[in-house]
C-alpha positions in Angstrom: 1.3 4.7 -80.1 3.4 5.7 -83.2 7.0 4.4 -83.0 8.5 7.9 -82.8 6.0 9.1 -80.2 7.3 10.1 -76.8 6.5 7.4 -74.2 3.6 8.2 -71.9 4.3 8.9 -68.3 2.1 8.0 -65.3 0.9 11.6 -65.3 -0.3 11.1 -68.9 -2.2 8.0 -68.0 -3.8 9.8 -65.0 -4.9 12.7 -67.2 -6.3 10.4 -69.9 -8.2 8.4 -67.4 -9.5 11.5 -65.6 -8.0 10.6 -62.2 -5.4 11.9 -59.9 -1.7 10.8 -60.1 -1.9 8.8 -56.8 -5.1 7.1 -57.9 -3.6 6.1 -61.2 -0.5 4.7 -59.4 -2.5 2.7 -57.0 -4.7 1.3 -59.8 -1.8 0.2 -61.9 0.0 -1.4 -58.9 -3.0 -3.3 -57.5 -3.0 -1.2 -54.3 -6.2 -1.0 -52.2 -8.3 2.1 -52.0 -9.4 2.3 -55.7 -13.0 1.7 -56.8 -13.3 -1.2 -59.2 -14.7 1.0 -62.0 -11.9 3.5 -61.6 -9.2 0.7 -61.6 -10.7 -0.8 -64.8 -10.7 2.6 -66.5 -7.1 3.3 -65.6 -6.0 -0.2 -66.7 -7.9 0.2 -70.0 -6.2 3.5 -70.8 -2.8 2.0 -69.9 -3.4 -1.1 -72.0 -4.6 0.9 -75.0 -1.4 3.0 -74.9 0.9 0.0 -74.0 2.0 1.9 -70.9 4.6 0.2 -68.8 4.8 0.9 -65.1 8.4 1.8 -64.3 10.1 -0.2 -61.6 10.8 2.9 -59.5 7.2 4.0 -59.6 6.0 0.5 -58.6 8.3 0.5 -55.6 7.4 3.9 -54.5 3.8 2.9 -54.6 4.4 0.0 -52.3 5.0 -2.7 -55.0 7.3 -5.6 -54.4 11.0 -4.8 -55.0 11.7 -8.2 -56.7 9.0 -10.2 -58.2 9.0 -13.0 -60.9 6.1 -14.1 -63.1 6.0 -17.8 -64.0 3.8 -18.4 -67.1 2.8 -22.1 -67.6 0.3 -23.7 -70.0 -0.5 -26.6 -67.7 -0.5 -27.0 -63.9 -1.8 -30.5 -63.2 0.7 -32.3 -65.4 3.8 -33.8 -63.7 6.4 -32.2 -65.9 5.1 -28.6 -65.5 4.4 -29.0 -61.8 7.9 -30.3 -61.1 9.6 -27.5 -63.0 7.4 -24.9 -61.2 8.0 -26.4 -57.8 11.8 -26.4 -58.4 11.7 -22.7 -59.4 9.6 -21.8 -56.4 12.2 -23.3 -54.1 15.0 -21.2 -55.6 13.0 -18.0 -55.7 11.8 -18.4 -52.1 15.3 -18.9 -50.9 16.3 -15.7 -52.7 13.4 -13.8 -51.1 11.6 -13.2 -54.4 7.9 -13.0 -54.7 6.3 -15.1 -57.4 3.2 -14.6 -59.5 1.9 -17.8 -61.3 0.0 -17.3 -64.5 -1.9 -20.3 -66.0 -2.4 -19.8 -69.7 -4.0 -23.1 -70.8 -5.4 -22.0 -74.1 -4.3 -19.8 -77.0 -6.9 -17.2 -76.1 -5.6 -17.1 -72.5 -2.1 -16.7 -73.8 -3.2 -13.8 -76.0 -4.9 -12.1 -73.1 -1.9 -12.5 -70.9 0.6 -11.0 -73.3 -1.8 -8.2 -74.2 -2.5 -7.1 -70.6 0.8 -7.7 -68.9 2.4 -4.4 -69.9 -0.4 -2.5 -68.2 0.0 -4.5 -65.1 3.8 -4.3 -64.8 4.6 -5.7 -61.4 7.5 -8.0 -62.1 11.3 -7.9 -62.6 11.4 -11.1 -64.7 9.2 -13.5 -66.7 9.8 -17.2 -66.9 7.9 -19.0 -69.7 7.6 -22.8 -69.1 7.8 -25.3 -72.0 6.0 -23.3 -74.7 7.4 -21.3 -77.6 6.8 -17.5 -77.5 6.1 -16.0 -80.9 7.5 -12.7 -82.1 4.5 -10.6 -81.2 4.4 -12.1 -77.7 8.1 -11.5 -77.2 7.7 -7.9 -78.2 4.9 -7.5 -75.6 7.1 -8.9 -72.9 10.0 -6.7 -73.9 7.8 -3.6 -73.5 8.2 -4.3 -69.8 11.9 -3.8 -69.9 12.2 -7.0 -67.7 14.3 -10.1 -68.0 12.9 -13.1 -69.9 14.0 -16.8 -69.3 12.6 -20.0 -70.8 12.4 -23.3 -68.9 12.0 -26.6 -70.7 10.9 -27.5 -74.2 12.2 -24.8 -76.5 15.0 -22.8 -78.0 14.7 -19.1 -77.7 16.5 -15.8 -78.4 16.7 -15.2 -74.6 18.3 -17.5 -72.0 16.7 -20.9 -72.0 17.1 -24.3 -70.3 16.0 -27.5 -72.0 17.0 -31.0 -73.1 17.9 -32.0 -76.7 14.6 -33.6 -77.8 16.1 -34.8 -81.0 18.9 -36.6 -79.2 16.5 -38.1 -76.6 14.2 -39.4 -79.4 17.1 -40.8 -81.3 18.2 -42.7 -78.2 14.8 -44.2 -77.8 14.4 -45.3 -81.4 17.9 -46.6 -81.7 17.3 -48.7 -78.6 14.4 -50.4 -80.5 16.4 -50.8 -83.7 19.4 -52.2 -81.7 17.1 -54.9 -80.3 16.2 -55.9 -83.8 12.8 -54.2 -84.4 12.0 -53.0 -87.9 8.3 -52.5 -87.7 8.3 -49.6 -85.3 5.4 -47.3 -84.7 5.4 -43.8 -83.2 2.7 -42.2 -81.0 3.2 -38.6 -81.7 1.9 -36.3 -78.9 0.7 -32.8 -79.8 -0.8 -30.0 -77.7 -3.9 -28.7 -79.6 -4.0 -25.5 -77.5 -0.5 -24.4 -78.6 -0.1 -22.7 -82.0 3.5 -23.9 -82.4 4.3 -27.5 -81.9 7.8 -28.6 -80.9 8.9 -31.2 -83.6 12.2 -32.5 -82.1 10.9 -35.9 -81.0 9.1 -36.5 -84.3 12.2 -35.5 -86.3 14.2 -37.9 -84.3 12.0 -40.8 -85.3 12.1 -40.1 -89.0 15.8 -39.3 -89.1 16.8 -42.4 -87.1 14.6 -44.7 -89.2 16.0 -43.3 -92.4 19.6 -43.7 -91.2 18.9 -47.4 -90.4 17.3 -47.7 -93.9 14.0 -48.7 -92.4 11.0 -47.3 -94.3 8.3 -45.5 -92.2 4.8 -46.7 -93.0 2.4 -43.8 -92.4 -0.2 -46.0 -90.8 2.4 -46.7 -88.0 2.4 -43.0 -87.0 -0.5 -41.8 -84.9 -0.8 -38.2 -83.7 -2.8 -37.6 -80.5 -3.0 -35.0 -77.7 -0.8 -35.6 -74.6 -2.2 -37.8 -71.9 -2.7 -41.5 -70.9 -6.2 -41.8 -72.3 -5.1 -40.4 -75.6 -2.2 -42.8 -75.6 -4.5 -45.7 -75.0 -6.7 -44.7 -78.0 -3.7 -44.3 -80.2 -2.4 -47.8 -79.3 -5.8 -49.3 -80.1 -5.5 -47.8 -83.5 -2.1 -49.4 -84.0 -3.3 -52.8 -82.8 -6.2 -52.7 -85.2 -3.9 -52.7 -88.2 -3.7 -55.9 -90.2 0.0 -56.1 -89.4 0.6 -54.3 -86.0 4.0 -53.0 -85.0 6.4 -55.1 -82.9 7.6 -51.9 -81.1 6.3 -48.5 -80.2 8.1 -45.2 -79.6 5.9 -42.9 -77.5 6.7 -39.2 -77.1 6.1 -39.2 -73.4 5.7 -41.6 -70.5 2.2 -40.5 -69.8 1.2 -41.4 -73.4 3.0 -44.7 -73.0 1.1 -45.5 -69.8 -2.1 -45.5 -71.8 -0.5 -47.6 -74.5 0.6 -50.2 -72.0 -3.0 -50.5 -70.7 -4.4 -51.1 -74.2 -1.7 -53.7 -75.0 -2.4 -55.7 -71.9 -6.2 -55.4 -72.2 -5.8 -56.8 -75.7 -4.3 -60.0 -74.3 -0.8 -59.2 -75.4 2.3 -59.2 -73.3 5.0 -56.5 -72.9 7.7 -57.0 -74.0 7.1 -60.5 -75.4 4.6 -59.5 -78.0 5.3 -55.8 -78.3 8.0 -53.5 -76.9 7.4 -49.9 -75.9 9.9 -47.0 -75.1 9.2 -43.4 -74.3 10.8 -40.2 -72.9 10.7 -38.4 -69.5 11.2 -41.0 -66.7 8.0 -40.0 -64.9 7.8 -41.2 -61.3 5.4 -43.9 -62.4 7.8 -45.3 -65.1 9.7 -47.4 -62.6 6.5 -48.9 -61.1 5.3 -49.9 -64.6 8.7 -51.2 -65.7 8.7 -48.8 -68.6 11.9 -48.3 -70.6 12.4 -44.6 -71.0 14.8 -41.8 -71.7 15.3 -39.9 -68.4 15.2 -36.1 -68.6 16.2 -34.0 -65.5 13.0 -32.1 -65.1 13.6 -30.6 -61.6 17.1 -29.6 -62.7 15.7 -27.6 -65.6 13.6 -25.6 -63.2 16.5 -25.0 -60.9 18.8 -23.9 -63.7 16.1 -21.6 -65.2 15.6 -19.9 -61.8 19.3 -19.5 -61.3 19.4 -17.8 -64.7 16.8 -15.3 -63.4 18.9 -14.6 -60.3 22.0 -14.0 -62.5 20.1 -11.6 -64.7 18.6 -9.7 -61.7 22.1 -9.3 -60.3 23.2 -7.6 -63.5 25.1 -10.5 -65.0 24.4 -12.5 -68.2 23.9 -16.3 -68.0 24.6 -18.7 -70.8 22.2 -18.2 -73.7 21.4 -21.9 -73.9 21.7 -24.6 -71.2 21.1 -28.1 -72.5 20.9 -30.8 -69.8 21.8 -34.4 -70.6 19.4 -37.3 -71.0 19.9 -41.0 -70.3 18.3 -44.2 -71.5 16.8 -46.2 -68.6 16.3 -49.8 -69.7 13.6 -51.6 -67.8 11.3 -54.5 -68.8 9.1 -53.0 -71.5 11.5 -53.6 -74.3 13.0 -56.8 -75.7 14.0 -58.3 -79.1 11.1 -59.1 -81.4 9.9 -62.6 -81.9 9.5 -63.4 -85.5 6.8 -65.9 -84.8 4.5 -63.4 -83.1 2.7 -62.3 -86.2 2.0 -65.9 -87.2 1.1 -67.6 -83.9 -0.7 -64.7 -82.2 -0.2 -63.5 -78.7 2.4 -65.1 -76.5 1.3 -67.4 -73.8 2.8 -67.8 -70.4 
């Protein structure tokens, strides 16, 4: 549709699809009583013309008065599940209906943002822990609904997150403060996301530079998020002629895999090698992992409350940054200068 064209009405969509006004309304709102082929035709016409169902039309057609869409790239991972669970609690207490959209790949994301305007059934959209590019943001704004981000990003709309750079600095400074100088980083990336958050990596390079410690590139291993991937990355580091004395992992789940590889190699944590990470996963305490705690559930609650504030006609803070805290357990200790010469420590 040209920028200066008059926005199409529901009657226009019905005419272009060759159906009655009531049929078009039911098709766009997911109401029963519409043949699948007819519904598909109406949705195709609406999508082609970037038609947005108005809130009033949706309610008159029997749609939910207040409904929120949560868009999440992962469901099974602890971080995402915890945030979503926290938001659901807030929304349910406020009598809001929730639609959960799983967009695990770039193709699924593209499909979601392209089709959502033609399926306008929501009053707000919450994107969880992935950056929304400019084209995607414009598609959401076609809805005329509120947008909130929870976790992992800074955005032009209200967002809740932690300071990843500060969290990473805390972790790396902990290792430096213990006396480590040969420090490795297991850098976690998400291959399905087109834009990668860089805060935790920036923290490593900046903190090492401030301590005047050179970073050897063979001590930086990039890997997808996950324990198995962390285990493989740690194996790469241990295969070096001169392995690190300490490792900074981007997340606890990556660190869990690294811990397994270290122990299976006959080394001891922290006597032979220290490891620190970020998140404070529920398993971190059970594995004695030193980590930087981030308030995951609180991020979900704060984001959901931002949605309620917007739906009530008020404006929340543009950015809400929740604090992190170093939790020292038993996976970190000062390095032993003799380790490289004498081999693995013995108990």
